[in-house]
SETORLUM-713222 format. One record per residue (C-alpha): x, y, z; residue number from 0. Coordinates in Angstrom, 2 decimals, always signed. Layout:
# SETORLUM-713222
X, Y, Z, NUM $
...
//
This chain:
# SETORLUM-713222
+145.32, +121.77, +129.15, 0 $
+143.13, +120.02, +131.65, 1 $
+143.76, +120.41, +135.35, 2 $
+144.27, +116.68, +136.01, 3 $
+147.51, +116.74, +134.02, 4 $
+148.84, +119.54, +136.15, 5 $
+147.87, +117.66, +139.31, 6 $
+149.98, +114.59, +138.50, 7 $
+147.14, +112.50, +137.12, 8 $
+148.22, +109.84, +134.56, 9 $
+149.08, +110.81, +131.00, 10 $
+146.94, +108.39, +129.07, 11 $
+148.45, +106.85, +125.89, 12 $
+146.76, +105.16, +122.94, 13 $
+148.99, +102.93, +120.84, 14 $
+148.19, +102.38, +117.15, 15 $
+149.86, +99.17, +115.99, 16 $
+151.50, +96.37, +117.96, 17 $
+153.99, +94.80, +115.58, 18 $
+157.73, +94.56, +116.10, 19 $
+158.06, +98.16, +117.30, 20 $
+154.69, +98.39, +119.09, 21 $
+155.41, +95.28, +121.13, 22 $
+158.67, +96.79, +122.34, 23 $
+156.91, +100.02, +123.18, 24 $
+154.48, +98.15, +125.38, 25 $
+157.32, +96.28, +127.04, 26 $
+159.27, +99.44, +127.83, 27 $
+156.16, +101.22, +129.14, 28 $
+155.60, +98.33, +131.45, 29 $
+159.23, +97.58, +132.52, 30 $
+160.16, +101.20, +133.04, 31 $
+156.91, +102.48, +134.49, 32 $
+158.40, +103.77, +137.74, 33 $
+161.32, +105.53, +135.98, 34 $
+159.00, +107.07, +133.39, 35 $
+156.77, +108.44, +136.11, 36 $
+159.75, +110.10, +137.78, 37 $
+161.02, +111.50, +134.49, 38 $
+157.69, +112.84, +133.32, 39 $
+156.29, +113.99, +136.70, 40 $
+153.14, +111.87, +136.27, 41 $
+152.37, +108.23, +135.52, 42 $
+152.32, +107.26, +131.88, 43 $
+149.36, +104.89, +131.43, 44 $
+148.63, +102.75, +128.37, 45 $
+144.80, +102.88, +127.91, 46 $
+144.31, +101.11, +124.60, 47 $
+146.07, +99.37, +121.63, 48 $
+144.51, +99.33, +118.18, 49 $
+145.31, +96.22, +116.19, 50 $
+143.73, +94.39, +113.22, 51 $
+143.82, +90.91, +114.70, 52 $
+143.64, +90.83, +118.54, 53 $
+144.07, +87.05, +118.70, 54 $
+147.66, +87.48, +117.45, 55 $
+148.75, +89.52, +120.46, 56 $
+148.43, +87.14, +123.38, 57 $
+151.34, +88.77, +125.16, 58 $
+149.26, +91.95, +125.61, 59 $
+146.41, +92.22, +128.17, 60 $
+143.21, +91.49, +126.19, 61 $
+141.34, +94.39, +127.77, 62 $
+143.75, +96.88, +126.10, 63 $
+143.19, +95.57, +122.60, 64 $
+140.66, +97.03, +120.16, 65 $
+140.05, +96.85, +116.43, 66 $
+138.34, +100.27, +116.45, 67 $
+141.22, +102.69, +116.02, 68 $
+138.96, +105.66, +115.33, 69 $
+137.08, +105.25, +118.54, 70 $
+140.29, +104.81, +120.50, 71 $
+141.76, +108.02, +119.08, 72 $
+138.49, +109.91, +119.70, 73 $
+138.18, +108.72, +123.31, 74 $
+138.17, +111.36, +126.04, 75 $
+140.43, +109.07, +128.04, 76 $
+143.37, +109.53, +125.64, 77 $
+145.96, +112.36, +125.89, 78 $
+148.67, +111.11, +123.59, 79 $
+148.51, +108.95, +120.50, 80 $
+151.51, +106.83, +119.48, 81 $
+151.45, +105.56, +115.92, 82 $
+153.61, +102.67, +114.72, 83 $
+151.42, +101.16, +112.02, 84 $
+153.17, +102.79, +109.07, 85 $
+151.83, +103.63, +105.62, 86 $
+149.74, +106.65, +104.62, 87 $
+146.20, +105.51, +105.42, 88 $
+144.59, +105.01, +107.89, 89 $
+147.51, +106.59, +109.77, 90 $
+146.99, +110.05, +108.19, 91 $
+143.29, +110.23, +109.01, 92 $
+143.83, +108.90, +112.52, 93 $
+146.65, +111.32, +113.37, 94 $
+144.90, +114.30, +111.94, 95 $
+141.86, +113.49, +114.07, 96 $
+144.06, +113.22, +117.13, 97 $
+145.90, +116.49, +116.51, 98 $
+142.69, +118.38, +115.75, 99 $
+141.31, +117.12, +119.07, 100 $
+144.35, +118.54, +120.87, 101 $
+145.96, +115.18, +121.49, 102 $
+149.76, +115.05, +121.14, 103 $
+151.13, +112.68, +118.61, 104 $
+154.27, +110.53, +118.53, 105 $
+154.87, +108.75, +115.22, 106 $
+157.54, +106.55, +113.58, 107 $
+155.90, +106.97, +110.16, 108 $
+158.49, +108.20, +107.71, 109 $
+156.35, +107.69, +104.60, 110 $
+153.47, +109.75, +106.11, 111 $
+155.77, +112.55, +107.20, 112 $
+157.54, +112.69, +103.87, 113 $
+154.21, +113.20, +102.17, 114 $
+151.97, +115.09, +104.66, 115 $
+154.13, +116.69, +107.31, 116 $
+152.78, +120.13, +106.40, 117 $
+149.19, +119.07, +106.93, 118 $
+150.04, +117.39, +110.18, 119 $
+151.94, +120.40, +111.52, 120 $
+149.10, +122.70, +110.56, 121 $
+146.71, +120.56, +112.55, 122 $
+149.07, +120.54, +115.52, 123 $
+149.50, +124.32, +115.43, 124 $
+145.79, +124.94, +115.23, 125 $
+145.09, +122.94, +118.44, 126 $
+148.32, +123.54, +120.27, 127 $
+149.24, +119.87, +120.26, 128 $
+152.74, +118.36, +119.93, 129 $
+153.99, +116.36, +116.95, 130 $
+157.18, +114.34, +117.58, 131 $
+158.78, +111.88, +115.16, 132 $
+162.34, +111.05, +116.15, 133 $
+161.83, +107.32, +115.38, 134 $
+160.93, +108.12, +111.70, 135 $
+164.62, +108.51, +110.68, 136 $
+167.58, +106.43, +111.79, 137 $
+165.89, +104.36, +114.53, 138 $
+167.49, +104.87, +117.93, 139 $
+169.90, +107.56, +116.76, 140 $
+169.06, +110.96, +118.25, 141 $
+169.17, +112.98, +115.03, 142 $
+165.98, +114.87, +114.38, 143 $
+165.84, +116.63, +117.75, 144 $
+169.38, +117.95, +117.35, 145 $
+168.39, +119.31, +113.90, 146 $
+165.09, +120.79, +115.32, 147 $
+166.55, +122.12, +118.58, 148 $
+170.25, +121.84, +119.31, 149 $
+171.27, +123.24, +115.96, 150 $
+168.37, +125.68, +115.61, 151 $
+170.76, +128.59, +116.09, 152 $
+173.23, +127.49, +113.44, 153 $
+173.16, +127.38, +109.61, 154 $
+173.30, +123.81, +108.37, 155 $
+174.95, +123.47, +105.03, 156 $
+174.87, +119.70, +104.40, 157 $
+173.43, +116.49, +105.76, 158 $
+174.74, +113.29, +104.18, 159 $
+174.20, +109.82, +105.53, 160 $
+173.47, +106.15, +105.42, 161 $
+169.77, +105.92, +106.49, 162 $
+168.82, +102.45, +105.25, 163 $
+170.28, +99.43, +107.01, 164 $
+169.24, +96.86, +104.38, 165 $
+171.11, +98.49, +101.56, 166 $
+174.16, +99.22, +103.77, 167 $
+174.21, +95.52, +104.75, 168 $
+174.13, +94.50, +101.10, 169 $
+176.80, +96.92, +99.94, 170 $
+178.98, +96.09, +102.96, 171 $
+178.65, +92.38, +102.08, 172 $
+179.52, +93.00, +98.43, 173 $
+182.59, +94.98, +99.55, 174 $
+183.84, +92.37, +101.99, 175 $
+183.19, +89.21, +99.95, 176 $
+183.46, +90.42, +96.33, 177 $
+180.04, +88.80, +95.60, 178 $
+177.47, +90.29, +93.23, 179 $
+174.28, +92.13, +94.15, 180 $
+171.87, +89.26, +93.54, 181 $
+173.58, +86.68, +95.80, 182 $
+174.23, +89.23, +98.49, 183 $
+170.55, +90.28, +98.51, 184 $
+169.62, +86.60, +98.83, 185 $
+171.93, +86.35, +101.83, 186 $
+170.50, +89.46, +103.41, 187 $
+166.97, +88.07, +102.99, 188 $
+167.97, +84.69, +104.52, 189 $
+169.44, +86.50, +107.58, 190 $
+166.40, +88.76, +108.01, 191 $
+168.08, +91.99, +107.00, 192 $
+165.99, +92.33, +103.84, 193 $
+162.18, +91.98, +103.55, 194 $
+160.70, +89.27, +101.30, 195 $
+159.84, +92.24, +98.99, 196 $
+162.85, +94.51, +99.41, 197 $
+161.69, +97.12, +96.87, 198 $
+161.20, +100.00, +99.33, 199 $
+164.77, +99.50, +100.54, 200 $
+166.84, +98.54, +97.49, 201 $
+165.13, +100.98, +95.13, 202 $
+165.71, +103.89, +97.53, 203 $
+162.09, +104.68, +98.49, 204 $
+162.73, +104.33, +102.22, 205 $
+165.85, +106.51, +102.12, 206 $
+164.10, +109.12, +99.96, 207 $
+161.31, +109.56, +102.56, 208 $
+163.97, +110.01, +105.26, 209 $
+165.91, +112.43, +103.08, 210 $
+162.81, +114.54, +102.66, 211 $
+162.35, +114.77, +106.44, 212 $
+166.00, +115.59, +107.00, 213 $
+166.05, +118.34, +104.40, 214 $
+162.83, +119.91, +105.77, 215 $
+164.33, +120.19, +109.16, 216 $
+167.86, +121.18, +108.19, 217 $
+166.88, +123.87, +105.77, 218 $
+163.61, +125.15, +107.22, 219 $
+161.71, +124.33, +104.01, 220 $
+158.91, +121.91, +103.14, 221 $
+160.35, +118.99, +101.16, 222 $
+158.33, +115.97, +100.14, 223 $
+159.46, +112.51, +98.93, 224 $
+158.45, +113.56, +95.35, 225 $
+161.16, +116.27, +95.49, 226 $
+163.93, +113.76, +96.13, 227 $
+165.95, +112.41, +93.26, 228 $
+166.10, +108.68, +93.87, 229 $
+168.26, +105.84, +92.56, 230 $
+168.61, +102.42, +94.13, 231 $
+171.45, +99.87, +94.35, 232 $
+170.27, +97.13, +91.96, 233 $
+172.63, +98.37, +89.25, 234 $
+175.73, +98.33, +91.53, 235 $
+177.99, +95.49, +90.39, 236 $
+180.95, +93.63, +91.87, 237 $
+183.07, +95.48, +89.27, 238 $
+181.92, +98.81, +90.67, 239 $
+182.90, +97.78, +94.19, 240 $
+186.27, +96.67, +92.97, 241 $
+186.83, +99.86, +91.00, 242 $
+186.03, +101.82, +94.09, 243 $
+188.60, +99.82, +96.11, 244 $
+191.24, +100.51, +93.42, 245 $
+190.67, +104.22, +94.03, 246 $
+190.76, +103.87, +97.84, 247 $
+186.99, +104.27, +98.02, 248 $
+183.92, +102.30, +98.99, 249 $
+180.32, +102.40, +97.72, 250 $
+177.40, +103.50, +99.90, 251 $
+173.77, +104.36, +99.25, 252 $
+173.68, +107.93, +100.47, 253 $
+170.97, +110.38, +101.32, 254 $
+172.40, +113.81, +100.55, 255 $
+170.71, +117.09, +101.42, 256 $
+172.71, +120.27, +100.74, 257 $
+172.49, +123.96, +100.05, 258 $
+173.31, +124.84, +96.42, 259 $
+173.55, +128.14, +94.62, 260 $
+172.40, +128.56, +91.08, 261 $
+173.18, +131.92, +89.43, 262 $
+173.44, +133.43, +92.90, 263 $
+170.05, +132.14, +94.09, 264 $
+170.09, +129.73, +96.99, 265 $
+168.27, +126.43, +96.81, 266 $
+168.64, +122.94, +98.09, 267 $
+169.49, +119.62, +96.51, 268 $
+167.92, +116.46, +97.96, 269 $
+169.04, +113.14, +96.47, 270 $
+169.43, +109.43, +97.16, 271 $
+171.83, +107.36, +95.10, 272 $
+174.83, +105.05, +95.31, 273 $
+178.16, +106.89, +95.46, 274 $
+181.85, +106.15, +95.92, 275 $
+183.26, +107.83, +99.03, 276 $
+186.88, +107.87, +100.30, 277 $
+187.79, +105.06, +102.67, 278 $
+188.95, +107.77, +105.06, 279 $
+185.47, +109.34, +105.29, 280 $
+183.62, +108.69, +108.58, 281 $
+180.75, +107.13, +106.67, 282 $
+182.97, +104.63, +104.95, 283 $
+183.48, +102.73, +108.26, 284 $
+179.72, +102.22, +108.79, 285 $
+179.17, +98.52, +108.14, 286 $
+176.32, +95.99, +108.30, 287 $
+172.83, +97.32, +109.06, 288 $
+174.04, +100.33, +110.99, 289 $
+173.04, +103.91, +110.12, 290 $
+175.10, +107.10, +110.30, 291 $
+174.47, +110.67, +109.30, 292 $
+177.16, +113.29, +108.78, 293 $
+176.05, +116.95, +109.44, 294 $
+177.99, +120.07, +108.46, 295 $
+177.07, +123.51, +109.92, 296 $
+178.71, +126.88, +109.77, 297 $
+179.45, +127.32, +113.51, 298 $
+179.35, +123.72, +114.80, 299 $
+181.47, +122.33, +111.99, 300 $
+181.28, +118.61, +111.21, 301 $
+179.33, +116.09, +113.34, 302 $
+178.38, +112.44, +112.85, 303 $
+175.44, +110.58, +114.44, 304 $
+175.85, +106.77, +114.45, 305 $
+173.94, +103.82, +115.74, 306 $
+171.25, +101.17, +115.08, 307 $
+168.81, +102.57, +112.51, 308 $
+166.07, +99.97, +112.69, 309 $
+164.73, +97.10, +114.75, 310 $
+162.03, +96.83, +117.41, 311 $
+163.98, +97.87, +120.49, 312 $
+166.11, +100.67, +118.95, 313 $
+163.11, +102.24, +117.28, 314 $
+160.97, +101.89, +120.44, 315 $
+163.72, +103.67, +122.34, 316 $
+163.24, +106.74, +120.10, 317 $
+159.49, +106.42, +120.42, 318 $
+159.71, +106.38, +124.24, 319 $
+162.08, +109.41, +124.21, 320 $
+159.43, +111.35, +122.27, 321 $
+156.66, +110.12, +124.54, 322 $
+158.49, +111.38, +127.58, 323 $
+158.94, +114.76, +125.91, 324 $
+155.28, +115.24, +124.99, 325 $
+154.12, +113.89, +128.37, 326 $
+156.31, +116.40, +130.20, 327 $
+154.93, +119.19, +128.00, 328 $
+151.38, +118.22, +128.95, 329 $
+152.25, +118.01, +132.67, 330 $
+154.02, +121.34, +132.65, 331 $
+151.83, +123.08, +130.06, 332 $
+154.68, +123.41, +127.63, 333 $
+154.94, +122.98, +123.90, 334 $
+157.48, +121.27, +121.68, 335 $
+159.00, +122.85, +118.62, 336 $
+156.66, +123.87, +115.80, 337 $
+157.23, +123.44, +112.09, 338 $
+159.95, +125.72, +110.79, 339 $
+159.49, +126.23, +107.07, 340 $
+160.08, +130.01, +106.90, 341 $
+163.04, +129.70, +104.44, 342 $
+160.94, +128.03, +101.73, 343 $
+164.02, +127.27, +99.69, 344 $
+163.32, +125.72, +96.30, 345 $
+164.47, +122.19, +95.57, 346 $
+166.78, +122.31, +92.58, 347 $
+166.40, +119.69, +89.81, 348 $
+169.03, +117.03, +89.84, 349 $
+170.41, +118.33, +86.60, 350 $
+171.47, +121.62, +88.30, 351 $
+173.22, +119.80, +91.15, 352 $
+177.03, +119.83, +91.20, 353 $
+178.29, +116.22, +91.28, 354 $
+181.29, +114.16, +90.25, 355 $
+181.33, +110.99, +88.21, 356 $
+183.38, +107.79, +88.04, 357 $
+183.02, +106.46, +84.52, 358 $
+184.27, +103.07, +83.33, 359 $
+184.49, +102.55, +79.55, 360 $
+185.33, +99.53, +77.38, 361 $
+187.25, +101.05, +74.41, 362 $
+189.31, +100.03, +71.36, 363 $
+192.98, +99.61, +72.30, 364 $
+194.53, +101.95, +69.79, 365 $
+196.13, +105.37, +69.60, 366 $
+193.90, +108.45, +69.86, 367 $
+191.20, +106.95, +71.97, 368 $
+191.89, +109.05, +75.05, 369 $
+192.10, +112.25, +73.01, 370 $
+188.65, +111.58, +71.42, 371 $
+187.08, +110.89, +74.82, 372 $
+188.80, +113.91, +76.44, 373 $
+187.48, +116.16, +73.58, 374 $
+183.88, +115.24, +74.54, 375 $
+184.58, +116.27, +78.16, 376 $
+186.04, +119.56, +77.02, 377 $
+183.06, +120.19, +74.72, 378 $
+180.67, +119.92, +77.73, 379 $
+183.04, +121.96, +80.02, 380 $
+183.65, +118.99, +82.35, 381 $
+187.13, +118.80, +83.85, 382 $
+188.94, +115.40, +84.23, 383 $
+190.44, +114.75, +87.66, 384 $
+192.04, +111.33, +87.04, 385 $
+192.41, +108.70, +84.26, 386 $
+193.42, +105.07, +84.46, 387 $
+193.82, +102.88, +81.34, 388 $
+194.41, +99.15, +81.28, 389 $
+195.13, +97.44, +77.96, 390 $
+193.89, +93.99, +76.98, 391 $
+193.89, +91.99, +73.74, 392 $
+192.00, +94.09, +71.11, 393 $
+190.33, +96.33, +73.70, 394 $
+191.07, +98.35, +76.84, 395 $
+189.45, +99.58, +80.03, 396 $
+189.36, +103.29, +80.51, 397 $
+188.38, +104.74, +83.92, 398 $
+187.79, +108.46, +84.32, 399 $
+187.01, +110.48, +87.47, 400 $
+185.70, +113.99, +86.94, 401 $
+185.87, +117.20, +88.87, 402 $
+182.54, +118.73, +89.94, 403 $
+180.10, +119.79, +87.21, 404 $
+176.35, +119.96, +86.96, 405 $
+174.74, +116.55, +86.78, 406 $
+173.11, +117.46, +83.48, 407 $
+176.46, +118.26, +81.90, 408 $
+177.99, +115.06, +83.18, 409 $
+175.03, +112.99, +81.93, 410 $
+175.18, +114.63, +78.50, 411 $
+178.97, +113.88, +78.42, 412 $
+178.37, +110.22, +79.18, 413 $
+175.64, +109.98, +76.55, 414 $
+177.87, +111.38, +73.86, 415 $
+180.85, +109.30, +74.83, 416 $
+178.66, +106.21, +74.50, 417 $
+178.13, +107.05, +70.81, 418 $
+181.86, +107.34, +69.90, 419 $
+183.00, +104.63, +67.49, 420 $
+186.00, +103.93, +69.67, 421 $
+183.84, +103.23, +72.75, 422 $
+182.46, +99.67, +72.82, 423 $
+180.50, +100.12, +76.00, 424 $
+179.93, +102.47, +78.92, 425 $
+180.40, +99.80, +81.54, 426 $
+179.37, +101.82, +84.57, 427 $
+178.69, +105.30, +85.77, 428 $
+178.73, +106.17, +89.50, 429 $
+178.73, +109.44, +91.37, 430 $
+181.69, +110.32, +93.59, 431 $
+181.27, +112.09, +96.95, 432 $
+183.85, +113.37, +99.42, 433 $
+186.99, +115.41, +99.08, 434 $
+188.60, +115.54, +95.73, 435 $
+191.96, +113.84, +95.47, 436 $
//
């Protein structure tokens, strides 16, 4: 720690990236300069901004712009590096260089953290630098710091949430209008809630990265995106939404991280998939592009964190919060929380995870159908919680909701039911979360 930081000299910040979030970071640093100085105990000074095309950033003083991110990170005039460029490279190389040089890092990069957080934390620990990343999950919502700090004395059992605004906007739209997935996605794209290429969102990649980060913090274990079971929302139909409504439920894309016990050995399940939840559940009322995360802990009980999960200003708010924290640490010679991965709990395969299913079948409308279907459930030791049958000319709709069983047992049950002569089609299969009714 250099003496100039203790004497109230400026904390000098390098910004990597100046897109939607970066531009807001620059604005907040400028507009709130006096307040930030008072909160930190020293001025926070932006010394350089690395961008690819300087001519596209006319709103930023030209003398701050550079295309040489490596030189900016290596500069002796930089104390803190803020990264908002996203992606794995060059962000990984740049942040490792910063941390190894003892510079604190603030990042909003969920993909990088979900793949390489262990490597980054090791570099931070070796040099005594800080690594903060509140903006990587759920935008402006204060979520990661409560998991890292406020709940550090508790035992978290479950984290379940809506962590992707695009998919929540689409599913909310399908629920309110009755429209199908395709046309609702088109509307979301037209309104700017979905990217031109929405793959990362609608196929669950974005949510899986965030789930890995949440599980790592909640359960003190290293979890990567590759450990997360991932399913997107493209297969969710208007009929699925209607079926959920008939049961007093709604459909959400959920990131679920929970402790599970297999043969007495504790592990964790980390998954992202669409699920039906009761309309009475706090997450059911989260509409549009908002995010919310429901946390359950032994002593604290149930908590929910809700707010804007994306966007330039909300994400920049989280970045600035982290920047204030690391700047204070440098001024007062403190350190933020280190990586906590002591538990090293194994991530259980999806097949071993207890889940519940909602199954819709198109069956022949004749006697004995239900008994044949029920026999398959009994054969796989899966208990049926509820059945609804609606007859039509020559065929019928059979809807079954199960009690909890391993996902592998439920999947095997569905596969065998699909081969029964009396079953014309397995119309849809969706997991069910929330209290059993």
